[in-house]
C-alpha positions as a Python dict, from the first residue, in 0.01 Angstrom:
ca = {
    (1, 'M'): (0, 0, 0),
    (2, 'Q'): (-250, -189, 183),
    (3, 'N'): (-447, -439, -3),
    (4, 'R'): (-833, -409, 111),
    (5, 'T'): (-1136, -580, 62),
    (6, 'V'): (-1434, -376, -174),
    (7, 'V'): (-1769, -372, -13),
    (8, 'T'): (-2029, -435, -239),
    (9, 'E'): (-2309, -530, -2),
    (10, 'F'): (-2420, -489, 339),
    (11, 'L'): (-2530, -720, 580),
    (12, 'L'): (-2838, -560, 773),
    (13, 'L'): (-2853, -674, 1197),
    (14, 'G'): (-3234, -576, 1209),
    (15, 'L'): (-3375, -521, 1524),
    (16, 'S'): (-3359, -899, 1664),
    (17, 'S'): (-3155, -1206, 1535),
    (18, 'D'): (-3385, -1465, 1775),
    (19, 'P'): (-3600, -1622, 1459),
    (20, 'N'): (-3901, -1654, 1707),
    (21, 'L'): (-3928, -1284, 1762),
    (22, 'Q'): (-3836, -1195, 1381),
    (23, 'I'): (-4211, -1425, 1297),
    (24, 'L'): (-4375, -1160, 1583),
    (25, 'L'): (-4210, -864, 1390),
    (26, 'F'): (-4259, -952, 1045),
    (27, 'L'): (-4644, -1019, 1204),
    (28, 'V'): (-4627, -624, 1336),
    (29, 'F'): (-4460, -432, 1064),
    (30, 'L'): (-4651, -582, 800),
    (31, 'F'): (-4996, -517, 1017),
    (32, 'I'): (-4857, -141, 1035),
    (33, 'Y'): (-4735, -155, 666),
    (34, 'L'): (-5094, -249, 520),
    (35, 'M'): (-5280, 0, 757),
    (36, 'T'): (-5041, 262, 660),
    (37, 'L'): (-5083, 143, 263),
    (38, 'T'): (-5491, 115, 336),
    (39, 'G'): (-5528, 410, 507),
    (40, 'N'): (-5341, 667, 331),
    (41, 'A'): (-5484, 532, -10),
    (42, 'L'): (-5819, 534, 147),
    (43, 'I'): (-5782, 891, 233),
    (44, 'V'): (-5629, 986, -154),
    (45, 'L'): (-5954, 791, -312),
    (46, 'I'): (-6231, 970, -91),
    (47, 'I'): (-6080, 1300, -187),
    (48, 'K'): (-6077, 1231, -541),
    (49, 'V'): (-6402, 1125, -528),
    (50, 'D'): (-6591, 1369, -235),
    (51, 'P'): (-6674, 1705, -432),
    (52, 'Q'): (-6714, 1836, -28),
    (53, 'L'): (-6313, 1726, 0),
    (54, 'H'): (-6208, 1926, -282),
    (55, 'S'): (-6099, 2206, -76),
    (56, 'S'): (-5716, 2327, -109),
    (57, 'M'): (-5704, 2198, 301),
    (58, 'Y'): (-5765, 1817, 175),
    (59, 'F'): (-5499, 1860, -157),
    (60, 'F'): (-5270, 1927, 50),
    (61, 'L'): (-5431, 1602, 288),
    (62, 'G'): (-5368, 1363, -31),
    (63, 'H'): (-5040, 1483, -148),
    (64, 'L'): (-4920, 1397, 260),
    (65, 'A'): (-5075, 1099, 251),
    (66, 'F'): (-4910, 982, -90),
    (67, 'A'): (-4607, 1115, 69),
    (68, 'D'): (-4662, 893, 377),
    (69, 'I'): (-4707, 608, 88),
    (70, 'C'): (-4383, 657, -56),
    (71, 'C'): (-4185, 689, 254),
    (72, 'S'): (-4347, 401, 401),
    (73, 'T'): (-4320, 135, 101),
    (74, 'V'): (-3912, 227, 67),
    (75, 'I'): (-3864, 102, 385),
    (76, 'V'): (-4086, -171, 463),
    (77, 'P'): (-4105, -396, 217),
    (78, 'K'): (-3718, -496, 222),
    (79, 'M'): (-3788, -500, 618),
    (80, 'L'): (-4036, -743, 595),
    (81, 'K'): (-3791, -973, 338),
    (82, 'N'): (-3516, -973, 591),
    (83, 'F'): (-3756, -1136, 881),
    (84, 'L'): (-3799, -1421, 657),
    (85, 'E'): (-3469, -1480, 524),
    (86, 'K'): (-3115, -1559, 679),
    (87, 'K'): (-2919, -1385, 442),
    (88, 'K'): (-3057, -1007, 490),
    (89, 'N'): (-2828, -853, 293),
    (90, 'I'): (-2861, -540, 40),
    (91, 'S'): (-2622, -426, -277),
    (92, 'L'): (-2451, -67, -203),
    (93, 'N'): (-2659, 67, -508),
    (94, 'G'): (-2956, -59, -389),
    (95, 'R'): (-2905, 120, -5),
    (96, 'I'): (-2774, 474, -185),
    (97, 'A'): (-3126, 398, -431),
    (98, 'Q'): (-3279, 392, -68),
    (99, 'I'): (-3179, 613, 72),
    (100, 'F'): (-3279, 859, -229),
    (101, 'F'): (-3609, 755, -270),
    (102, 'F'): (-3680, 774, 108),
    (103, 'L'): (-3475, 1156, 134),
    (104, 'S'): (-3716, 1294, -123),
    (105, 'A'): (-4058, 1094, 11),
    (106, 'C'): (-3933, 1337, 303),
    (107, 'A'): (-4082, 1654, 102),
    (108, 'E'): (-4345, 1623, 316),
    (109, 'V'): (-4202, 1838, 567),
    (110, 'F'): (-4242, 2123, 327),
    (111, 'M'): (-4619, 1953, 253),
    (112, 'L'): (-4700, 2031, 592),
    (113, 'S'): (-4539, 2414, 594),
    (114, 'A'): (-4789, 2420, 318),
    (115, 'M'): (-5082, 2294, 530),
    (116, 'A'): (-4972, 2534, 800),
    (117, 'Y'): (-5023, 2850, 520),
    (118, 'D'): (-5339, 2728, 412),
    (119, 'R'): (-5481, 2711, 824),
    (120, 'Y'): (-5315, 3041, 883),
    (121, 'I'): (-5532, 3168, 581),
    (122, 'A'): (-5872, 3010, 640),
    (123, 'V'): (-5837, 3117, 1009),
    (124, 'C'): (-5686, 3488, 1005),
    (125, 'K'): (-5797, 3601, 657),
    (126, 'P'): (-6134, 3382, 554),
    (127, 'L'): (-6283, 3662, 348),
    (128, 'H'): (-5976, 3620, 143),
    (129, 'Y'): (-5960, 3295, 164),
    (130, 'A'): (-6064, 3169, -238),
    (131, 'R'): (-5871, 3466, -378),
    (132, 'L'): (-5541, 3402, -155),
    (133, 'M'): (-5533, 3015, -177),
    (134, 'S'): (-5596, 2973, -538),
    (135, 'K'): (-5578, 2675, -708),
    (136, 'Q'): (-5274, 2781, -934),
    (137, 'L'): (-5125, 2876, -580),
    (138, 'R'): (-5191, 2508, -381),
    (139, 'I'): (-5080, 2288, -730),
    (140, 'Q'): (-4738, 2553, -719),
    (141, 'L'): (-4671, 2460, -316),
    (142, 'V'): (-4736, 2098, -383),
    (143, 'A'): (-4524, 2074, -671),
    (144, 'G'): (-4201, 2303, -480),
    (145, 'A'): (-4258, 2100, -196),
    (146, 'W'): (-4184, 1750, -421),
    (147, 'V'): (-3922, 1966, -611),
    (148, 'V'): (-3741, 2034, -295),
    (149, 'G'): (-3738, 1635, -181),
    (150, 'F'): (-3647, 1566, -482),
    (151, 'L'): (-3332, 1816, -477),
    (152, 'Y'): (-3265, 1735, -114),
    (153, 'A'): (-3222, 1396, -193),
    (154, 'L'): (-3024, 1437, -552),
    (155, 'I'): (-2766, 1664, -327),
    (156, 'N'): (-2701, 1413, -44),
    (157, 'A'): (-2716, 1056, -293),
    (158, 'I'): (-2518, 1149, -574),
    (159, 'P'): (-2162, 1223, -389),
    (160, 'L'): (-2237, 868, -234),
    (161, 'L'): (-2123, 721, -575),
    (162, 'S'): (-1789, 821, -515),
    (163, 'L'): (-1725, 680, -164),
    (164, 'S'): (-1518, 364, -159),
    (165, 'F'): (-1638, 130, 98),
    (166, 'C'): (-1416, -189, 246),
    (167, 'E'): (-1444, -434, 489),
    (168, 'R'): (-1702, -284, 741),
    (169, 'N'): (-2030, -409, 621),
    (170, 'I'): (-2280, -490, 865),
    (171, 'V'): (-2546, -231, 961),
    (172, 'T'): (-2623, -239, 1326),
    (173, 'H'): (-2996, -167, 1191),
    (174, 'F'): (-3351, -267, 981),
    (175, 'S'): (-3242, 17, 715),
    (176, 'C'): (-2995, 217, 533),
    (177, 'E'): (-3023, 506, 654),
    (178, 'L'): (-2751, 831, 521),
    (179, 'P'): (-2569, 855, 825),
    (180, 'L'): (-2541, 544, 925),
    (181, 'L'): (-2385, 436, 543),
    (182, 'L'): (-2119, 776, 599),
    (183, 'V'): (-2012, 582, 902),
    (184, 'L'): (-1947, 270, 715),
    (185, 'C'): (-1701, 447, 451),
    (186, 'C'): (-1314, 393, 483),
    (187, 'T'): (-1234, 707, 257),
    (188, 'K'): (-1346, 1062, 360),
    (189, 'T'): (-1660, 1194, 446),
    (190, 'F'): (-1643, 1491, 592),
    (191, 'I'): (-1727, 1667, 278),
    (192, 'N'): (-2079, 1457, 292),
    (193, 'K'): (-2108, 1476, 689),
    (194, 'M'): (-2144, 1878, 612),
    (195, 'V'): (-2349, 1874, 325),
    (196, 'L'): (-2577, 1587, 559),
    (197, 'Q'): (-2559, 1872, 843),
    (198, 'I'): (-2658, 2151, 605),
    (199, 'T'): (-2901, 2027, 370),
    (200, 'V'): (-3096, 1881, 690),
    (201, 'L'): (-3050, 2230, 913),
    (202, 'I'): (-3174, 2458, 602),
    (203, 'S'): (-3446, 2228, 452),
    (204, 'G'): (-3505, 2144, 853),
    (205, 'L'): (-3540, 2459, 970),
    (206, 'S'): (-3689, 2662, 685),
    (207, 'S'): (-3973, 2398, 699),
    (208, 'F'): (-3972, 2463, 1066),
    (209, 'F'): (-4021, 2790, 1081),
    (210, 'L'): (-4283, 2819, 755),
    (211, 'T'): (-4487, 2607, 1002),
    (212, 'L'): (-4410, 2776, 1358),
    (213, 'I'): (-4485, 3166, 1179),
    (214, 'P'): (-4878, 3070, 1059),
    (215, 'Y'): (-4947, 2874, 1389),
    (216, 'I'): (-4815, 3165, 1590),
    (217, 'H'): (-5072, 3435, 1411),
    (218, 'I'): (-5374, 3120, 1437),
    (219, 'I'): (-5273, 3090, 1795),
    (220, 'S'): (-5299, 3461, 1838),
    (221, 'I'): (-5612, 3481, 1664),
    (222, 'I'): (-5733, 3207, 1848),
    (223, 'L'): (-5690, 3323, 2220),
    (224, 'R'): (-5886, 3659, 2086),
    (225, 'V'): (-6176, 3466, 1993),
    (226, 'H'): (-6421, 3556, 2335),
    (227, 'S'): (-6712, 3256, 2214),
    (228, 'K'): (-6535, 2925, 2427),
    (229, 'E'): (-6758, 2725, 2118),
    (230, 'A'): (-6563, 2920, 1833),
    (231, 'R'): (-6224, 2909, 1996),
    (232, 'Q'): (-6266, 2505, 2020),
    (233, 'K'): (-6376, 2502, 1693),
    (234, 'T'): (-6140, 2697, 1520),
    (235, 'F'): (-5852, 2472, 1761),
    (236, 'S'): (-5990, 2160, 1665),
    (237, 'T'): (-5926, 2202, 1263),
    (238, 'C'): (-5593, 2309, 1371),
    (239, 'S'): (-5495, 2049, 1650),
    (240, 'S'): (-5454, 1725, 1416),
    (241, 'H'): (-5190, 1938, 1209),
    (242, 'L'): (-5000, 2075, 1478),
    (243, 'I'): (-5028, 1656, 1672),
    (244, 'V'): (-4831, 1533, 1315),
    (245, 'V'): (-4587, 1809, 1302),
    (246, 'G'): (-4488, 1785, 1629),
    (247, 'I'): (-4442, 1411, 1598),
    (248, 'F'): (-4250, 1417, 1316),
    (249, 'Y'): (-4025, 1689, 1369),
    (250, 'V'): (-3924, 1574, 1716),
    (251, 'T'): (-3764, 1219, 1584),
    (252, 'A'): (-3643, 1329, 1264),
    (253, 'F'): (-3446, 1618, 1422),
    (254, 'S'): (-3327, 1352, 1674),
    (255, 'Q'): (-3170, 1125, 1441),
    (256, 'Y'): (-2976, 1334, 1182),
    (257, 'L'): (-2866, 1646, 1399),
    (258, 'R'): (-2611, 1454, 1608),
    (259, 'P'): (-2319, 1195, 1554),
    (260, 'T'): (-2418, 886, 1442),
    (261, 'P'): (-2289, 624, 1681),
    (262, 'D'): (-2086, 308, 1524),
    (263, 'V'): (-2371, 47, 1649),
    (264, 'L'): (-2697, 168, 1714),
    (265, 'G'): (-2871, 106, 2038),
    (266, 'A'): (-3262, 5, 2134),
    (267, 'F'): (-3352, 376, 2149),
    (268, 'D'): (-3200, 516, 1848),
    (269, 'K'): (-3415, 175, 1676),
    (270, 'L'): (-3705, 309, 1780),
    (271, 'V'): (-3722, 660, 1696),
    (272, 'S'): (-3613, 510, 1356),
    (273, 'I'): (-3865, 321, 1346),
    (274, 'Q'): (-4125, 630, 1500),
    (275, 'Y'): (-4065, 867, 1186),
    (276, 'S'): (-3996, 624, 913),
    (277, 'I'): (-4302, 330, 958),
    (278, 'L'): (-4502, 440, 1304),
    (279, 'T'): (-4552, 817, 1151),
    (280, 'P'): (-4701, 747, 802),
    (281, 'M'): (-4947, 523, 949),
    (282, 'L'): (-5034, 787, 1254),
    (283, 'N'): (-5096, 1020, 1075),
    (284, 'F'): (-5384, 851, 861),
    (285, 'L'): (-5514, 753, 1223),
    (286, 'I'): (-5522, 1120, 1366),
    (287, 'Y'): (-5634, 1303, 1022),
    (288, 'T'): (-5930, 1102, 1030),
    (289, 'M'): (-5957, 1082, 1439),
    (290, 'K'): (-6005, 1487, 1427),
    (291, 'N'): (-6151, 1558, 1114),
    (292, 'K'): (-6502, 1535, 1099),
    (293, 'S'): (-6556, 1551, 740),
    (294, 'V'): (-6282, 1277, 663),
    (295, 'K'): (-6442, 1059, 895),
    (296, 'E'): (-6777, 1110, 773),
    (297, 'S'): (-6661, 1103, 401),
    (298, 'L'): (-6513, 767, 503),
    (299, 'V'): (-6837, 571, 616),
    (300, 'K'): (-7009, 701, 315),
    (301, 'N'): (-6849, 626, 21),
    (302, 'T'): (-6749, 269, 259),
    (303, 'K'): (-7117, 216, 259),
    (304, 'K'): (-7175, 271, -149),
    (305, 'L'): (-6933, -15, -183),
}
């Protein structure tokens, strides 16, 4: 029987081995992280304190902002630490924990579906909005999103505990992503890969269609509105959400629904940066720039401080 070295920690190669470039990257990603934390925390805070933002739409937006904080915090602090250290390692248990919390934070895909349903009720059935989108229902939708995200993470993370890792411990990436971890495993991972693909397809496609179908109805309503001004106003309330949905699904699906190479190229890393680091910041920027009520509330409450 061949002796194999059991791997208990992994070496993250990150984005660059150039010390000077690493300092620059540290500053860039520190700025992005601070923007993400500050911006999304502000959204959560103003929605909490401003009575004018106590509607269902902003209730969902507040939880989306919190999910963005979680996603970013799982990845970026370790990444920043590695930029400043010579030994860029992470333990196996640390990797599994990082994967678990990142996947559970991705409950935001179902948060986006809940927001799409909310917009559908507001645009297509405005007279029945208060009855159909009750406080109890919106709490159930958000709780359901977090539960599904947690179960998705649990289903994919628990089987990792039974896998063995030996000899190969170099990760050509800045973070711990499940497909990369499976590539490094020295035991059979067919079941793990199948579980990952099936759960991604089920959760991804179900949330995608739960988001798409309401917007098909919304667009059909918008096209039937005769007033150009009313049409633009209706579309502007949905456009920011459509942009966020498009960015998230395109980048996340392209990363998880294709074979994972042993060595990630520059494009793969850019895609990963986009959906795991930039998207949480972009969500804040898109919603504040496109939403008049959020902008006015930010200005008003900032002046009070």
